[in-house]
MIMARKE-444742 format. One line per field, with one value per residue (C-alpha): x, y, z; residue in one letter; residue number from 1. Coordinates in steps of 0.1 Angstrom, whole numbers, always signed. Layout:
u	X,...
v	Y,...
w	Z,...
r	A,...
k	NUM,...
// end
This chain:
u	+1437,+1446,+1439,+1405,+1395,+1405,+1384,+1355,+1358,+1358,+1328,+1309,+1319,+1305,+1273,+1266,+1245,+1257,+1233,+1247,+1234,+1241,+1227,+1209,+1204,+1188,+1220,+1245,+1274,+1254,+1230,+1259,+1277,+1246,+1238,+1273,+1273,+1239,+1253,+1285,+1292,+1304,+1340,+1345,+1373,+1393,+1401,+1429,+1420,+1437,+1449,+1421,+1396,+1413,+1411,+1375,+1368,+1381,+1356,+1326,+1299,+1300,+1266,+1270,+1259,+1225,+1241,+1258,+1225,+1210,+1235,+1211,+1225,+1259,+1252,+1250,+1216,+1212,+1192,+1193,+1177,+1162,+1164,+1129,+1096,+1089,+1119,+1110,+1126,+1157,+1151,+1182,+1174,+1157,+1144,+1144,+1137,+1127,+1126,+1128,+1138,+1174,+1161,+1146,+1176,+1199,+1178,+1182,+1219,+1223,+1206,+1233,+1267,+1282,+1274,+1285,+1281,+1287,+1294,+1308,+1276,+1255,+1274,+1243,+1251,+1283,+1265,+1245,+1276,+1293,+1262,+1259,+1295,+1293,+1260,+1273,+1304,+1282,+1264,+1296,+1291,+1258,+1273,+1269,+1293,+1317,+1304,+1322,+1317,+1330,+1330,+1333,+1349,+1367,+1402,+1392,+1404,+1439,+1434,+1457,+1483,+1519,+1540,+1562,+1592,+1592,+1615,+1594,+1557,+1549,+1555,+1521,+1505,+1498,+1477,+1506,+1506,+1471,+1483,+1499,+1468,+1453,+1417,+1400,+1382,+1348,+1354,+1362,+1332,+1345,+1379,+1363,+1341,+1372,+1390,+1359,+1356,+1393,+1391,+1366,+1369,+1401,+1385,+1386,+1371,+1339,+1338,+1361,+1360,+1375,+1378,+1380,+1390,+1377,+1387,+1364,+1338,+1328,+1311,+1275,+1253,+1283,+1286,+1302,+1312,+1275,+1273,+1300,+1284,+1251,+1265,+1284,+1256,+1230,+1254,+1242,+1277,+1305,+1331,+1331,+1344,+1376,+1376,+1409,+1440,+1430,+1464,+1453,+1455,+1423,+1424,+1395,+1381,+1353,+1323,+1322,+1359,+1352,+1325,+1351,+1374,+1346,+1338,+1375,+1374,+1343,+1359,+1395,+1389,+1425,+1445,+1452,+1422,+1427,+1425,+1428,+1406,+1419,+1428,+1463,+1459,+1471,+1445,+1441,+1408,+1417,+1422,+1387,+1369,+1388,+1381,+1344,+1342,+1359,+1339,+1304,+1306,+1318,+1354,+1366,+1373,+1375,+1393,+1372,+1377,+1371,+1343,+1323,+1319,+1294,+1271,+1266,+1233,+1243,+1274,+1272,+1299,+1313,+1315,+1334,+1358,+1365,+1371,+1395,+1416,+1453,+1464,+1485,+1476,+1485,+1469,+1496,+1478,+1448,+1470,+1491,+1465,+1432,+1418,+1398,+1383,+1389,+1366,+1388,+1421,+1440,+1418,+1390,+1406,+1417,+1383,+1361,+1343,+1330,+1323,+1303,+1284,+1275,+1265,+1241,+1226,+1221,+1206,+1187,+1202,+1199,+1196,+1163,+1169,+1139,+1135,+1103,+1095,+1066,+1054,+1056,+1030,+1021,+1033,+1067,+1083,+1055,+1054,+1092,+1092,+1067,+1085,+1119,+1105,+1088,+1119,+1145,+1161,+1179,+1157,+1179,+1167,+1185,+1187,+1200,+1226,+1240,+1241,+1258,+1284,+1293,+1295,+1320,+1341,+1342,+1351,+1381,+1393,+1390,+1421,+1417,+1431,+1462,+1446,+1420,+1444,+1445,+1434,+1426,+1461,+1463,+1429,+1438,+1470,+1449,+1425,+1453,+1465,+1430,+1426,+1436,+1411,+1384,+1390,+1389,+1357,+1341,+1351,+1335,+1303,+1300,+1308,+1281,+1255,+1262,+1259,+1226,+1207,+1217,+1212,+1241,+1251,+1240,+1276,+1280,+1246,+1252,+1286,+1272,+1243,+1266,+1289,+1258,+1245,+1280,+1282,+1283,+1248,+1232,+1251,+1240,+1203,+1194,+1179,+1149,+1158,+1133,+1125,+1158,+1169,+1145,+1158,+1172,+1206,+1207,+1198,+1224,+1252,+1242,+1239,+1264,+1297,+1331,+1350,+1374,+1345,+1324,+1347,+1346,+1308,+1301,+1305,+1275,+1240,+1226,+1235,+1263,+1252,+1265,+1248,+1259,+1237,+1211,+1176,+1157,+1122,+1111,+1078,+1062,+1035,+1012,+980,+961,+971,+938,+942,+977,+967,+938,+960,+985,+957,+944,+978,+982,+1001,+1027,+1037,+1037,+1059,+1096,+1089,+1086,+1048,+1042,+1019,+1046,+1072,+1047,+1032,+1067,+1079,+1048,+1052,+1089,+1080,+1053,+1077,+1105,+1083,+1067,+1099,+1108,+1138,+1124,+1138,+1112,+1124,+1159,+1148,+1126,+1157,+1174,+1144,+1135,+1099,+1084,+1054,+1028,+1003,+977,+973,+944,+922,+928,+912,+933,+948,+971,+983,+976,+964,+995,+1018,+999,+1003,+1040,+1045,+1028,+1051,+1083,+1077,+1088,+1117,+1152,+1168,+1173,+1137,+1125,+1148,+1139,+1126,+1106,+1091,+1081,+1065,+1048,+1034,+1022,+1005,+989,+977,+962,+945,+931,+917,+902,+888,+873,+858,+843,+829,+814,+798,+785,+771,+753,+739,+727,+711,+694,+681,+669,+651,+634,+625,+610,+589,+577,+568,+550,+530,+522,+512,+490,+473,+468,+455,+429,+419,+415,+394,+372,+368,+360,+334,+318,+318,+302,+276,+268,+265,+243,+217,+197,+194,+183,+157,+145,+142,+124,+100,+92,+104,+99,+62,+52,+75,+61,+26,+34,+49,+19,-4,+18,+14,-23,-28,-1,+4,+21,+50,+55,+83,+61,+34,+57,+71,+36,+25,+55,+57,+22,+17,+20,+20,+55,+84,+116,+134,+105,+106,+143,+140,+111,+130,+161,+140,+119,+150,+164,+132,+130,+164,+152,+121,+86,+96,+123,+102,+71,+86,+88,+50,+37,+2,-16,-34,-39,-61,-83,-79,-56,-32,-42,-17,-19,-28,-13,+22,+34,+50,+31,+49,+56,+25,+0,+13,-6,+11,+24,+30,+65,+80,+96,+132,+142,+122,+137,+165,+181,+175,+160,+185,+214,+250,+251,+272,+308,+312,+322,+314,+281,+285,+264,+238,+239,+209,+180,+181,+147,+134,+125,+89,+100,+121,+89,+71,+53,+54,+32,+14,+17,-8,-19,-26,+8,+24,+5,+13,+51,+55,+53,+54,+23,+16,+22,+58,+66,+53,+74,+106,+98,+93,+126,+144,+129,+138,+174,+177,+160,+184,+214,+200,+196,+231,+246,+229,+241,+277,+278,+266,+292,+320,+309,+309
v	+308,+341,+360,+343,+352,+388,+389,+374,+399,+427,+413,+412,+448,+458,+439,+451,+483,+512,+538,+573,+603,+638,+670,+697,+677,+708,+728,+732,+711,+684,+679,+672,+650,+630,+627,+615,+589,+576,+567,+553,+516,+507,+498,+510,+534,+504,+495,+513,+535,+526,+551,+543,+550,+583,+593,+583,+602,+634,+632,+621,+645,+658,+642,+605,+580,+563,+529,+533,+542,+509,+490,+494,+464,+480,+518,+540,+547,+584,+598,+633,+665,+694,+731,+740,+721,+737,+721,+690,+658,+650,+621,+603,+603,+573,+593,+630,+646,+681,+698,+666,+664,+655,+621,+611,+624,+603,+572,+579,+584,+551,+534,+547,+533,+567,+601,+631,+666,+695,+728,+747,+765,+769,+780,+770,+733,+735,+731,+702,+685,+687,+673,+644,+632,+635,+616,+589,+585,+579,+551,+534,+504,+496,+496,+463,+474,+502,+537,+564,+601,+626,+664,+684,+716,+745,+757,+790,+773,+777,+813,+830,+803,+816,+806,+775,+795,+832,+838,+818,+823,+802,+769,+753,+737,+700,+677,+671,+707,+707,+712,+745,+759,+793,+800,+831,+851,+843,+806,+799,+775,+755,+748,+739,+714,+700,+695,+678,+654,+645,+640,+612,+582,+568,+534,+529,+494,+508,+545,+563,+601,+622,+659,+670,+706,+716,+746,+770,+747,+753,+734,+723,+752,+774,+776,+809,+818,+818,+856,+862,+838,+855,+890,+879,+860,+888,+913,+941,+955,+963,+946,+921,+934,+922,+929,+943,+938,+902,+887,+865,+828,+808,+771,+755,+722,+709,+698,+664,+659,+666,+639,+616,+623,+615,+582,+572,+580,+557,+529,+531,+541,+555,+559,+596,+614,+650,+655,+685,+685,+710,+708,+712,+747,+779,+805,+840,+859,+878,+845,+833,+865,+871,+835,+839,+873,+860,+827,+841,+878,+911,+899,+927,+931,+961,+962,+977,+982,+952,+970,+968,+931,+937,+955,+923,+907,+871,+871,+864,+872,+837,+839,+871,+856,+827,+851,+873,+845,+842,+806,+780,+744,+710,+677,+650,+622,+622,+621,+592,+570,+576,+565,+595,+600,+638,+661,+692,+682,+709,+736,+760,+779,+748,+732,+764,+749,+718,+739,+764,+737,+721,+755,+763,+728,+728,+763,+756,+786,+773,+800,+804,+812,+823,+835,+853,+856,+870,+896,+933,+947,+912,+921,+906,+934,+938,+901,+899,+928,+912,+878,+895,+910,+878,+856,+883,+878,+901,+916,+917,+941,+945,+983,+983,+957,+976,+1009,+992,+976,+1009,+1026,+1000,+1004,+1041,+1037,+1015,+1040,+1070,+1075,+1072,+1093,+1081,+1080,+1054,+1025,+1008,+972,+973,+979,+944,+949,+983,+969,+944,+970,+992,+963,+960,+997,+992,+963,+983,+1013,+991,+975,+1009,+1022,+992,+997,+1033,+1026,+998,+1021,+1048,+1025,+1009,+1040,+1034,+996,+973,+941,+908,+899,+929,+923,+886,+893,+918,+896,+866,+886,+896,+861,+849,+877,+867,+881,+861,+829,+833,+844,+838,+860,+868,+874,+898,+894,+879,+859,+865,+840,+805,+818,+843,+816,+793,+819,+830,+797,+775,+765,+779,+766,+745,+728,+725,+700,+677,+678,+676,+639,+636,+632,+664,+697,+713,+743,+762,+747,+777,+803,+782,+791,+766,+779,+794,+812,+820,+846,+852,+870,+879,+910,+926,+922,+937,+966,+974,+972,+997,+1020,+1020,+1029,+1063,+1089,+1093,+1056,+1055,+1086,+1077,+1040,+1017,+1017,+1044,+1033,+1028,+1012,+989,+976,+970,+952,+930,+922,+912,+890,+871,+867,+853,+829,+813,+797,+762,+771,+794,+803,+780,+751,+756,+751,+721,+705,+709,+693,+727,+728,+763,+773,+786,+812,+829,+864,+873,+845,+853,+888,+903,+937,+934,+899,+886,+852,+847,+856,+832,+804,+810,+810,+776,+762,+777,+769,+785,+810,+797,+823,+831,+842,+875,+899,+914,+946,+925,+904,+935,+950,+917,+916,+952,+945,+913,+933,+959,+933,+916,+949,+957,+922,+924,+959,+945,+915,+938,+960,+930,+916,+949,+951,+915,+922,+953,+933,+905,+930,+947,+913,+904,+935,+930,+894,+904,+930,+905,+879,+904,+913,+877,+870,+898,+885,+850,+863,+883,+853,+830,+855,+857,+819,+816,+842,+824,+790,+805,+820,+787,+780,+815,+814,+781,+794,+826,+806,+775,+781,+817,+821,+791,+802,+837,+823,+804,+834,+856,+830,+830,+867,+864,+837,+849,+816,+814,+794,+805,+780,+751,+766,+768,+734,+719,+737,+728,+691,+680,+704,+691,+725,+733,+723,+708,+741,+758,+732,+737,+775,+773,+749,+772,+803,+784,+772,+807,+822,+794,+804,+839,+827,+841,+876,+880,+864,+886,+916,+898,+893,+926,+934,+967,+965,+1002,+1001,+975,+948,+921,+928,+914,+899,+886,+850,+841,+825,+855,+883,+916,+948,+975,+995,+966,+953,+960,+972,+944,+920,+906,+916,+889,+888,+914,+943,+967,+944,+945,+941,+908,+902,+921,+910,+880,+880,+869,+831,+826,+794,+795,+811,+806,+834,+858,+859,+882,+913,+927,+957,+989,+977,+948,+971,+992,+961,+944,+907,+877,+865,+898,+925,+948,+975,+976,+973,+1002,+1023,+1016,+1024,+1056,+1040,+1031,+994,+997,+1009,+982,+956,+970,+968,+933,+923,+938,+920,+887,+893,+899,+868,+847,+862,+852,+816,+814,+828,+803,+774,+786,+790,+756,+739,+758,+748,+712,+712
w	+1174,+1190,+1158,+1154,+1189,+1183,+1152,+1170,+1198,+1173,+1156,+1189,+1195,+1161,+1165,+1200,+1200,+1222,+1236,+1235,+1254,+1240,+1256,+1236,+1203,+1188,+1190,+1161,+1175,+1193,+1164,+1139,+1164,+1170,+1133,+1126,+1153,+1144,+1110,+1124,+1132,+1166,+1164,+1129,+1139,+1152,+1116,+1098,+1069,+1036,+1011,+987,+1014,+1022,+985,+984,+1016,+1001,+973,+993,+1006,+1041,+1048,+1058,+1033,+1037,+1033,+1067,+1082,+1071,+1095,+1124,+1142,+1147,+1148,+1178,+1193,+1201,+1229,+1244,+1257,+1238,+1247,+1237,+1233,+1200,+1184,+1164,+1174,+1153,+1129,+1140,+1178,+1194,+1224,+1234,+1268,+1277,+1311,+1331,+1368,+1379,+1392,+1358,+1340,+1361,+1353,+1316,+1320,+1338,+1308,+1284,+1276,+1266,+1280,+1260,+1274,+1250,+1268,+1238,+1229,+1260,+1292,+1313,+1306,+1326,+1359,+1346,+1332,+1366,+1383,+1358,+1362,+1400,+1401,+1379,+1400,+1430,+1412,+1400,+1423,+1405,+1370,+1352,+1324,+1318,+1310,+1292,+1300,+1274,+1281,+1249,+1260,+1242,+1236,+1254,+1285,+1270,+1259,+1284,+1285,+1285,+1255,+1259,+1247,+1254,+1225,+1200,+1203,+1173,+1191,+1194,+1225,+1226,+1247,+1270,+1281,+1295,+1331,+1321,+1305,+1316,+1309,+1295,+1322,+1307,+1307,+1344,+1347,+1317,+1332,+1365,+1347,+1329,+1363,+1378,+1349,+1351,+1388,+1384,+1361,+1376,+1376,+1339,+1340,+1355,+1346,+1321,+1317,+1289,+1280,+1244,+1239,+1205,+1184,+1166,+1149,+1113,+1085,+1078,+1091,+1097,+1135,+1146,+1111,+1101,+1108,+1081,+1056,+1060,+1056,+1025,+1009,+1013,+997,+1020,+1027,+1002,+1024,+1053,+1086,+1103,+1140,+1150,+1130,+1121,+1127,+1157,+1151,+1157,+1163,+1144,+1134,+1111,+1133,+1116,+1122,+1159,+1157,+1143,+1173,+1197,+1178,+1182,+1219,+1223,+1203,+1216,+1252,+1253,+1285,+1278,+1291,+1278,+1241,+1217,+1185,+1159,+1122,+1108,+1095,+1111,+1100,+1112,+1115,+1084,+1065,+1075,+1066,+1033,+1022,+1029,+1012,+980,+978,+984,+990,+976,+977,+999,+1036,+1059,+1093,+1120,+1158,+1180,+1197,+1165,+1170,+1197,+1172,+1152,+1162,+1153,+1176,+1213,+1239,+1237,+1199,+1200,+1225,+1201,+1172,+1191,+1206,+1196,+1202,+1183,+1190,+1176,+1182,+1182,+1201,+1178,+1146,+1159,+1176,+1160,+1126,+1114,+1080,+1079,+1061,+1064,+1078,+1058,+1072,+1063,+1034,+1015,+1017,+1012,+982,+1000,+1032,+1012,+995,+1029,+1042,+1013,+1014,+1052,+1052,+1019,+1002,+967,+940,+921,+884,+864,+828,+817,+780,+760,+736,+744,+769,+782,+817,+819,+839,+864,+871,+874,+898,+921,+920,+927,+958,+970,+964,+970,+936,+912,+885,+853,+827,+794,+796,+832,+824,+795,+815,+844,+821,+804,+838,+850,+819,+823,+860,+850,+825,+848,+869,+906,+934,+951,+985,+975,+979,+1013,+1012,+975,+961,+944,+928,+915,+899,+880,+869,+856,+835,+819,+811,+775,+771,+787,+765,+734,+745,+752,+718,+701,+721,+711,+674,+673,+689,+664,+634,+645,+658,+694,+694,+703,+686,+701,+710,+734,+749,+755,+770,+795,+805,+809,+832,+852,+856,+868,+893,+930,+939,+911,+921,+957,+955,+919,+892,+871,+834,+819,+782,+771,+751,+723,+697,+695,+686,+715,+740,+726,+727,+762,+780,+761,+779,+772,+743,+763,+782,+751,+734,+764,+768,+731,+732,+754,+741,+756,+742,+764,+785,+815,+846,+867,+848,+830,+843,+864,+855,+821,+820,+786,+788,+758,+748,+716,+696,+702,+740,+739,+718,+740,+771,+756,+746,+782,+797,+812,+792,+820,+816,+779,+776,+770,+764,+734,+739,+713,+685,+658,+681,+698,+666,+651,+682,+683,+646,+651,+681,+661,+631,+653,+672,+641,+630,+638,+661,+688,+721,+738,+716,+730,+765,+756,+741,+775,+793,+808,+798,+799,+820,+795,+808,+787,+803,+780,+793,+830,+826,+854,+848,+878,+868,+903,+890,+868,+898,+920,+895,+891,+928,+930,+903,+917,+954,+986,+989,+994,+1016,+1053,+1057,+1070,+1088,+1121,+1104,+1079,+1107,+1126,+1095,+1088,+1123,+1121,+1088,+1101,+1132,+1109,+1087,+1118,+1131,+1097,+1096,+1130,+1122,+1090,+1109,+1135,+1109,+1091,+1124,+1132,+1096,+1099,+1133,+1119,+1089,+1112,+1134,+1105,+1091,+1125,+1126,+1091,+1098,+1131,+1112,+1085,+1111,+1129,+1097,+1088,+1124,+1121,+1087,+1101,+1130,+1106,+1083,+1114,+1126,+1092,+1091,+1125,+1116,+1084,+1103,+1130,+1107,+1101,+1138,+1146,+1119,+1133,+1168,+1157,+1136,+1158,+1193,+1204,+1195,+1217,+1245,+1244,+1245,+1276,+1292,+1284,+1300,+1330,+1332,+1329,+1355,+1379,+1396,+1430,+1415,+1378,+1374,+1382,+1360,+1330,+1335,+1339,+1308,+1287,+1296,+1287,+1259,+1225,+1210,+1223,+1201,+1215,+1213,+1232,+1259,+1263,+1264,+1289,+1311,+1312,+1319,+1344,+1363,+1364,+1377,+1402,+1416,+1422,+1441,+1441,+1449,+1423,+1395,+1401,+1384,+1351,+1350,+1363,+1350,+1347,+1381,+1383,+1353,+1369,+1342,+1329,+1301,+1267,+1243,+1209,+1208,+1174,+1170,+1149,+1168,+1164,+1156,+1181,+1171,+1174,+1207,+1238,+1270,+1292,+1263,+1258,+1225,+1203,+1194,+1170,+1185,+1209,+1222,+1187,+1150,+1140,+1113,+1128,+1134,+1157,+1188,+1187,+1186,+1222,+1242,+1260,+1294,+1325,+1325,+1354,+1377,+1366,+1386,+1397,+1377,+1392,+1393,+1415,+1436,+1440,+1455,+1426,+1430,+1424,+1456,+1472,+1481,+1452,+1475,+1491,+1457,+1442,+1472,+1468,+1431,+1412,+1377,+1357,+1352,+1313,+1317,+1342,+1317,+1289,+1310,+1321,+1285,+1273,+1301,+1291,+1254,+1263,+1284,+1257,+1231,+1252,+1255,+1218,+1211,+1236,+1220,+1185,+1197,+1214,+1182,+1162,+1185,+1185,+1147
r	M,A,E,E,E,E,V,A,A,R,T,E,K,V,I,R,I,Q,R,V,F,I,N,L,L,D,S,Y,S,S,R,N,I,G,K,F,L,S,N,S,V,V,G,A,S,L,E,E,I,T,E,E,E,E,E,H,G,E,D,K,S,A,V,P,E,A,S,S,A,N,L,K,E,G,T,F,Q,I,V,G,T,L,S,T,L,E,T,P,C,P,S,F,A,V,E,T,Y,Y,A,I,S,R,E,D,L,L,M,H,L,L,E,C,D,V,I,I,Y,N,I,T,E,N,P,Q,Q,V,E,E,A,I,W,A,V,S,A,L,N,E,E,I,S,H,F,E,K,R,K,V,F,I,L,V,S,T,V,M,T,W,A,R,S,K,P,L,D,P,D,D,S,E,I,P,F,T,E,E,D,Y,R,R,R,K,H,H,P,N,F,L,D,H,I,N,A,E,K,T,V,L,K,F,G,K,K,V,R,K,F,A,T,Y,V,V,A,A,G,L,Q,Y,G,M,E,G,G,I,L,H,A,F,F,K,L,A,W,S,G,E,V,P,A,L,P,V,F,G,D,G,T,N,V,I,P,A,I,H,V,L,D,L,A,G,V,I,Q,N,V,I,D,H,V,P,K,F,R,Y,L,V,A,V,D,E,A,V,H,T,L,E,D,F,V,K,C,I,S,K,S,T,G,P,G,K,I,Q,K,V,P,K,E,N,A,F,L,T,K,D,L,T,Q,E,D,I,D,H,L,L,V,N,L,R,M,E,T,L,F,V,K,E,N,F,N,I,R,W,F,A,Q,A,G,F,V,E,N,I,N,S,I,L,K,E,Y,K,Q,S,R,R,L,L,P,I,K,I,C,I,L,G,P,P,A,V,G,K,S,S,I,A,E,V,L,S,K,Y,Y,K,L,H,H,I,K,L,K,D,V,I,S,E,A,I,A,K,L,E,A,I,I,T,P,K,D,V,G,E,G,G,E,E,E,G,E,E,E,E,E,E,E,N,V,E,D,A,Q,E,L,L,D,G,I,K,E,S,A,E,Q,D,A,G,R,L,E,D,A,Y,I,I,R,F,I,K,E,K,L,K,S,M,P,C,K,N,Q,G,Y,I,L,D,G,F,P,K,T,Y,D,Q,A,K,D,L,F,N,Q,E,E,E,E,E,E,E,E,A,R,G,K,M,F,P,F,D,K,L,I,I,P,E,F,V,C,S,L,D,A,S,D,E,F,L,K,E,R,V,M,N,L,P,E,S,I,V,A,G,T,H,Y,S,Q,G,Q,F,L,R,A,L,S,N,Y,R,D,V,N,T,E,D,E,T,V,L,N,Y,F,D,E,L,E,I,H,P,I,H,I,D,V,G,R,L,E,D,A,Q,N,R,L,A,I,R,Q,L,I,R,E,I,G,E,P,R,N,Y,G,L,T,D,E,E,K,A,E,E,E,R,R,A,A,E,E,Q,L,A,K,E,A,M,E,E,A,E,R,Q,H,K,E,A,A,E,T,A,E,K,I,A,R,W,E,E,W,S,K,R,L,E,E,V,K,R,E,E,K,E,L,L,E,A,Q,S,L,P,L,R,N,Y,L,M,T,H,V,M,P,T,L,M,Q,G,L,N,E,C,C,K,I,R,P,D,D,P,V,D,F,L,C,A,R,S,E,P,S,A,R,L,A,P,G,A,R,V,G,A,S,V,L,S,K,R,L,H,R,R,G,P,R,G,S,A,A,A,A,T,S,G,G,E,N,G,G,T,S,Q,C,T,G,S,G,A,S,P,G,P,S,S,R,R,P,G,C,I,A,P,I,G,D,E,S,G,P,A,G,G,T,P,P,S,P,E,P,P,K,R,L,P,P,I,R,P,T,R,A,A,E,A,G,H,N,W,G,G,S,R,R,S,A,S,R,R,T,N,Y,P,S,R,E,A,S,R,R,A,G,R,L,L,R,R,R,T,H,S,V,C,S,G,V,S,G,S,R,T,L,L,W
k	1,2,3,4,5,6,7,8,9,10,11,12,13,14,15,16,17,18,19,20,21,22,23,24,25,26,27,28,29,30,31,32,33,34,35,36,37,38,39,40,41,42,43,44,45,46,47,48,49,50,51,52,53,54,55,56,57,58,59,60,61,62,63,64,65,66,67,68,69,70,71,72,73,74,75,76,77,78,79,80,81,82,83,84,85,86,87,88,89,90,91,92,93,94,95,96,97,98,99,100,101,102,103,104,105,106,107,108,109,110,111,112,113,114,115,116,117,118,119,120,121,122,123,124,125,126,127,128,129,130,131,132,133,134,135,136,137,138,139,140,141,142,143,144,145,146,147,148,149,150,151,152,153,154,155,156,157,158,159,160,161,162,163,164,165,166,167,168,169,170,171,172,173,174,175,176,177,178,179,180,181,182,183,184,185,186,187,188,189,190,191,192,193,194,195,196,197,198,199,200,201,202,203,204,205,206,207,208,209,210,211,212,213,214,215,216,217,218,219,220,221,222,223,224,225,226,227,228,229,230,231,232,233,234,235,236,237,238,239,240,241,242,243,244,245,246,247,248,249,250,251,252,253,254,255,256,257,258,259,260,261,262,263,264,265,266,267,268,269,270,271,272,273,274,275,276,277,278,279,280,281,282,283,284,285,286,287,288,289,290,291,292,293,294,295,296,297,298,299,300,301,302,303,304,305,306,307,308,309,310,311,312,313,314,315,316,317,318,319,320,321,322,323,324,325,326,327,328,329,330,331,332,333,334,335,336,337,338,339,340,341,342,343,344,345,346,347,348,349,350,351,352,353,354,355,356,357,358,359,360,361,362,363,364,365,366,367,368,369,370,371,372,373,374,375,376,377,378,379,380,381,382,383,384,385,386,387,388,389,390,391,392,393,394,395,396,397,398,399,400,401,402,403,404,405,406,407,408,409,410,411,412,413,414,415,416,417,418,419,420,421,422,423,424,425,426,427,428,429,430,431,432,433,434,435,436,437,438,439,440,441,442,443,444,445,446,447,448,449,450,451,452,453,454,455,456,457,458,459,460,461,462,463,464,465,466,467,468,469,470,471,472,473,474,475,476,477,478,479,480,481,482,483,484,485,486,487,488,489,490,491,492,493,494,495,496,497,498,499,500,501,502,503,504,505,506,507,508,509,510,511,512,513,514,515,516,517,518,519,520,521,522,523,524,525,526,527,528,529,530,531,532,533,534,535,536,537,538,539,540,541,542,543,544,545,546,547,548,549,550,551,552,553,554,555,556,557,558,559,560,561,562,563,564,565,566,567,568,569,570,571,572,573,574,575,576,577,578,579,580,581,582,583,584,585,586,587,588,589,590,591,592,593,594,595,596,597,598,599,600,601,602,603,604,605,606,607,608,609,610,611,612,613,614,615,616,617,618,619,620,621,622,623,624,625,626,627,628,629,630,631,632,633,634,635,636,637,638,639,640,641,642,643,644,645,646,647,648,649,650,651,652,653,654,655,656,657,658,659,660,661,662,663,664,665,666,667,668,669,670,671,672,673,674,675,676,677,678,679,680,681,682,683,684,685,686,687,688,689,690,691,692,693,694,695,696,697,698,699,700,701,702,703,704,705,706,707,708,709,710,711,712,713,714,715,716,717,718,719,720,721,722,723,724,725,726,727,728,729,730,731,732,733,734,735,736,737,738,739,740,741,742,743,744,745,746,747,748,749,750,751,752,753,754,755,756,757,758,759,760,761,762,763,764,765,766,767,768,769,770,771,772,773,774,775,776,777,778,779,780,781,782,783,784,785,786,787,788,789,790,791,792,793,794,795,796,797,798,799,800,801,802,803,804,805,806,807,808,809,810,811,812,813,814,815,816,817,818,819,820,821,822,823,824,825,826,827,828,829,830,831,832,833,834,835,836,837,838,839,840,841,842,843,844,845,846,847,848,849,850,851,852,853,854,855,856,857,858,859,860,861
// end
């Protein structure tokens, strides 16, 4: 029964979900710890690990399996803070917080079962960790269940500890010696935080506190050792630097092993509250650097002064302190009481292959291997050169590889000075043993070149290229193989496996090949013979000189290429058999002399670069270039805008001129139309109205009534001889004369009183000419007031006629109803002249009336 209850209790612990808070989830250490715990089952470390599981754990990948992530009911739920807002939220985190207040942060901490504060990377987190443990300790009375606080510190709090035995400095420190530890001067805050955490948490049932002193962390993205990995991978230096003599011992641990220690602390809740997390190895700084250099770099190291460490951009002050520490430590309690599935228990050097694999996968530093094939002059070298700069790959040319190999052989044969030894004595001894082999190989190369007019046999070429492809730079970054292999047999000899491995792989279905050097992408460029010949003919003489693009060599090389690739077994068929299908590009159809379209297509097929990205200098150059392009773009847009505005202004002016011309044309056409429409009415008035009206006016002048208006009205109303138009004209004129009164209207009917008789006018309806008219008669329309058939006035709406001003005769005193004697005394003009002026005035007024009537009818129409 007791055993069943224990199993049931364990099952409940596994099923129950625990919420874990970790600070700065976007940092190297906290991110990997959080990711490990998110894939770990609560209580899993309570079960002992069998030998089979240990053997399986050695072969498994450092990344947790997805199957463990599916156990969501029993895994840890991770929440935490982020250092920057731009950092994307980790996929394994349930919640993340950024720049929240202490009050809100405390609320989130109270919601968690486990609080982990990692102060190994960011010293600014020390203060927050001290506040967090103090605030939680004040809220201990409100805890419904036990909370665990874990402070992940560093072994730098032990850096100045005195040896346990002055006579034997190799005796390591253990967890039991933590009260004797002496901190490094730069880590005073860290040891104060450790003491504060240990001070609290004495009530284990409510609040348990622990301190885990971790060694130098490595694995996954690299940690502090990332600076050395990057320097070795890039191949920028001939040897990796070792700061100082390199004999200082550095305690270290894989970051996932550190996460395993934390998992055991959460599950076991041990009584011992200060733990040390280091692996079993005793490695010096020289061991670390030399291992990195041999596995992924030039294979050489160089000891430099310690001060040179501050010149490395990727190393901070805390990183340098970790690298220069000299401390031997051993973790006894963890080994004896915890169940840890170690990733690198034996240390860094013994697990370098798996650590290097983790590093490249985490940093996405996978090599890109490309092979470009095609006929001569198709553009293989130019395209390969652009791609090598874009992807930062090594451009492998056949001629350069042969020259480099011969130079190395000659360097091996040439004796070196005695003073060149130093750190390379072991390598020099190996080279001396191979002097005979190098001399024999060099003699064979020279003999082969002499026999075949300077050309080497395929065996030598394939040997040199294979050595180049297996070199460390090509294994790190990748390569672009330019124009080789050319035949099926060359490809088979170049990429096949070694003889020992070939027998084992021959049993498989697929043809055996060396996965380390086989290209990932194969590009086949092609074009017609006419296109290639025309391209070579258009090349400058400076480029053609000294190359195989002379007429005879080019045609011979093109013919050989066509002959080789018409067979059944071509080099492209070899890659098709390996399921590496070539990318075919017809350069002739693209019609691009610079091959920009072909390069763009290849970049789309290959994808993004797989390296560290741009350096600081490259970023500055890229920013400068982007700024220049932006300025040029803005200048171009401004010029285009000004040109557009000028064009719009010119177009506006042209349209305005055209509109003005059309408006004038419309006005002219409207005027002509109005004139044409007014002619019938004018003719009607001249024929039927004006003669009758003038007859009435002449009679009015003869009779000289007291009221001429009443006289005209009385004459026009009963008279049957007046036409409607005449009656209208007479009424209008009568009303206007009526407004002026008797005095104003007398001037219009002045007679020739001085001559002693009444003026005589023609009695017919037709208007007499100027020669046959008697003085005092009113002339018809078309006489002196204007031509009868002239241009009519502008078609304006009829206006109200202004009052008739008295003529000079009226001003002289001539009026109807007045005294002749007084009038004759006040004037100096003859009566005939006065009659003519009065007649002209009446004709003008009558013409205005007619024009107004015509305009009104036109507007109404």
